[in-house]
C-alpha positions as CSV (number, residue, x, y, z in Angstrom):
1,M,9.4,15.4,-82.9
2,P,6.0,14.4,-84.5
3,S,4.7,16.4,-87.3
4,D,1.7,18.7,-87.0
5,L,-0.2,16.2,-89.1
6,D,0.3,13.5,-86.4
7,V,-1.0,15.7,-83.5
8,S,-4.4,17.3,-82.9
9,I,-5.9,18.9,-79.8
10,V,-9.7,18.6,-79.6
11,D,-12.0,20.6,-77.4
12,I,-14.4,17.9,-76.2
13,T,-16.3,20.0,-73.7
14,E,-19.6,20.0,-75.5
15,D,-19.0,17.3,-78.2
16,R,-21.2,14.3,-77.4
17,Q,-18.9,12.2,-79.5
18,F,-16.3,12.5,-76.8
19,E,-18.6,12.7,-73.8
20,R,-17.0,9.7,-72.1
21,F,-13.8,11.7,-71.7
22,L,-15.6,14.2,-69.5
23,Y,-16.3,11.5,-67.0
24,R,-13.3,9.2,-67.1
25,C,-10.4,11.1,-68.7
26,L,-7.9,8.6,-70.1
27,A,-8.1,6.4,-67.1
28,P,-9.0,2.7,-67.6
29,M,-12.3,3.0,-65.8
30,P,-15.9,2.5,-66.9
31,F,-17.8,5.4,-68.4
32,R,-20.4,6.4,-65.9
33,K,-22.2,9.7,-65.5
34,Y,-21.9,10.0,-61.7
35,R,-24.0,12.7,-60.1
36,T,-21.4,15.0,-58.6
37,R,-19.5,15.2,-61.8
38,R,-22.7,15.8,-63.9
39,N,-23.8,18.6,-61.5
40,Y,-20.4,20.2,-61.6
41,L,-20.2,20.2,-65.4
42,E,-23.8,21.6,-65.8
43,A,-22.8,24.5,-63.6
44,A,-19.2,25.1,-64.9
45,I,-19.4,24.7,-68.6
46,P,-21.5,27.8,-69.1
47,Q,-18.9,29.7,-67.0
48,G,-15.9,28.7,-69.2
49,F,-14.9,25.2,-68.1
50,R,-12.9,23.5,-70.8
51,K,-11.5,20.0,-71.4
52,K,-9.3,19.1,-74.3
53,I,-7.8,15.8,-75.5
54,L,-4.5,15.5,-77.4
55,F,-4.6,12.9,-80.2
56,F,-1.4,11.4,-81.5
57,K,-1.8,9.5,-84.8
58,G,-5.5,9.2,-84.0
59,T,-5.0,7.9,-80.4
60,P,-5.9,9.9,-77.3
61,V,-2.6,10.3,-75.3
62,G,-3.0,13.5,-73.4
63,T,-5.6,15.6,-71.6
64,I,-6.0,19.0,-70.0
65,E,-8.9,20.4,-67.9
66,F,-9.3,24.0,-66.7
67,A,-11.8,26.6,-65.7
68,P,-11.9,30.2,-64.5
69,A,-11.4,30.4,-60.7
70,N,-15.1,31.2,-60.1
71,A,-16.0,27.9,-62.0
72,S,-13.2,25.8,-60.7
73,G,-13.7,22.6,-58.6
74,Y,-10.8,23.7,-56.4
75,P,-11.3,26.3,-53.7
76,I,-9.0,28.8,-55.4
77,M,-10.0,32.4,-55.8
78,G,-8.7,35.2,-58.0
79,E,-9.9,37.7,-60.5
80,E,-9.1,36.7,-64.1
81,V,-7.3,33.6,-62.8
82,V,-7.7,30.3,-64.7
83,V,-7.3,27.1,-62.7
84,L,-5.7,24.0,-64.1
85,H,-7.6,20.9,-62.8
86,C,-5.7,18.2,-64.6
87,L,-2.8,17.7,-67.0
88,W,-2.0,14.2,-68.0
89,V,0.1,12.6,-70.8
90,L,0.2,8.8,-71.0
91,R,3.6,7.3,-70.4
92,K,3.8,5.8,-73.8
93,A,3.7,9.4,-75.3
94,K,6.4,10.9,-73.1
95,G,9.2,12.8,-74.7
96,Y,7.2,14.7,-77.3
97,R,6.5,17.8,-75.1
98,F,2.8,17.1,-75.4
99,G,2.3,18.5,-71.9
100,T,3.8,21.8,-72.9
101,Q,1.6,21.9,-76.0
102,L,-1.5,21.4,-73.8
103,V,-0.5,24.1,-71.4
104,N,0.1,26.5,-74.3
105,E,-3.3,25.5,-75.6
106,M,-4.8,26.5,-72.3
107,I,-3.0,29.9,-72.4
108,R,-4.3,30.6,-75.9
109,D,-7.8,29.8,-74.7
110,S,-7.5,32.2,-71.8
111,P,-6.5,35.6,-73.4
112,R,-7.8,37.6,-70.4
113,A,-6.2,35.5,-67.7
114,I,-3.6,37.3,-65.6
115,G,-2.2,33.9,-64.6
116,L,-2.7,30.2,-64.1
117,A,-3.2,28.5,-60.8
118,T,-3.2,24.8,-59.8
119,I,-2.6,22.4,-57.0
120,G,0.5,20.3,-56.6
121,L,1.2,17.3,-54.3
122,D,4.4,16.3,-52.5
123,H,4.9,12.8,-50.8
124,H,1.4,11.7,-51.9
125,W,1.1,8.1,-53.0
126,S,-0.6,9.0,-56.3
127,P,1.5,9.7,-59.4
128,W,-0.8,12.6,-60.4
129,L,-0.5,16.3,-59.7
130,K,3.1,16.1,-58.5
131,T,4.6,19.5,-57.6
132,S,7.8,18.6,-59.6
133,Q,5.7,18.0,-62.7
134,M,3.9,21.4,-62.4
135,E,7.3,23.1,-61.9
136,L,8.4,21.8,-65.3
137,Y,5.7,24.0,-66.9
138,G,6.7,27.1,-64.9
139,F,4.4,26.9,-61.9
140,K,5.8,28.0,-58.5
141,T,4.6,27.3,-55.0
142,I,3.1,30.3,-53.3
143,D,1.5,28.6,-50.3
144,S,1.2,25.1,-48.9
145,I,-0.3,22.9,-46.1
146,T,0.7,19.6,-44.7
147,V,-2.1,17.0,-44.2
148,S,-2.9,13.4,-43.9
149,H,-5.8,11.3,-45.3
150,K,-8.4,10.2,-42.7
151,T,-9.1,6.8,-44.3
152,K,-6.1,6.0,-46.6
153,H,-2.5,5.7,-45.6
154,I,-3.5,7.0,-42.2
155,G,-0.8,9.1,-40.5
156,E,1.2,9.4,-43.7
157,R,1.7,13.1,-44.2
158,F,1.8,14.8,-47.6
159,T,1.9,18.4,-48.7
160,I,-0.6,20.3,-50.9
161,H,0.8,23.3,-52.7
162,L,-1.0,26.3,-54.2
163,M,0.9,26.9,-57.4
164,W,1.0,30.0,-59.6
165,L,2.1,30.8,-63.1
166,P,1.8,34.6,-63.8
167,L,1.0,35.7,-67.3
168,Q,0.0,39.3,-67.4
169,S,0.1,40.2,-63.7
170,D,1.8,38.8,-60.6
171,N,-1.3,39.3,-58.4
172,P,-1.5,35.8,-57.1
173,P,-4.6,33.9,-56.2
174,T,-5.7,32.7,-52.7
175,W,-7.3,29.5,-51.6
176,N,-9.7,28.3,-48.9
177,T,-7.7,25.6,-47.0
178,T,-10.6,24.9,-44.7
179,Q,-12.7,23.9,-47.7
180,L,-9.8,22.0,-49.2
181,L,-9.7,19.7,-46.1
182,Q,-13.1,18.5,-47.2
183,G,-11.7,17.2,-50.4
184,I,-13.2,17.7,-53.8
185,D,-16.1,16.0,-55.6
186,F,-15.9,17.1,-59.2
187,C,-13.6,14.3,-60.4
188,M,-13.4,10.8,-58.9
189,A,-9.9,10.2,-60.4
190,N,-8.5,13.2,-58.5
191,P,-6.2,12.2,-55.5
192,L,-8.3,14.6,-53.3
193,Y,-11.6,13.1,-54.2
194,H,-14.1,12.8,-51.4
195,P,-16.3,9.7,-52.0
196,Q,-20.0,9.9,-51.2
197,S,-19.5,6.8,-49.1
198,L,-17.3,8.7,-46.7
199,K,-19.8,10.3,-44.2
200,T,-17.3,12.6,-42.4
201,L,-17.2,16.2,-43.4
202,E,-13.4,16.4,-43.7
203,L,-11.4,14.0,-45.9
204,L,-8.0,15.4,-44.7
205,Q,-6.4,16.3,-41.4
206,R,-4.1,19.2,-41.1
207,W,-0.7,19.0,-39.3
């Protein structure tokens, strides 16, 4: 295991030095302040949105993004529930339990939270947000819907899971599946992102 001197977790939410990570995570994509993300951040940061980067020997290798349910980009509802948007550790940094360190950091940052909620995907072509990955950190499925994308992999069904990790109370959150079918616009790297170029209201079709 790496020593504490090798690893640091930095809150980059309001640090202009790391602003690029607010818009492109660790993905190899250009830094661009797109409108829907900027609007979301301006509204969510004052309400408790946080994004953190894990550095290993000075190199960014992991990230976590979360917000209280009332400030989340997902249509998840719950009193004193914190919603995990994204948890990602680069493949080259696997095996060091950095994902667990990031989840523990989120828990420490959320002392009033009764639990953590997130979304998991099964049978989706993206490698992100897999249900099996979330289960490694203790999340369990409490509801799910089966859908297909209206413009990509048409007819290929996948499942979206509402997942829950109770901390102080097992009073689980709820979600608005009708709104979820429209996709999300707070992060263009998210597998459920609804691009502005798509003019239909719904991104997904329910089965």
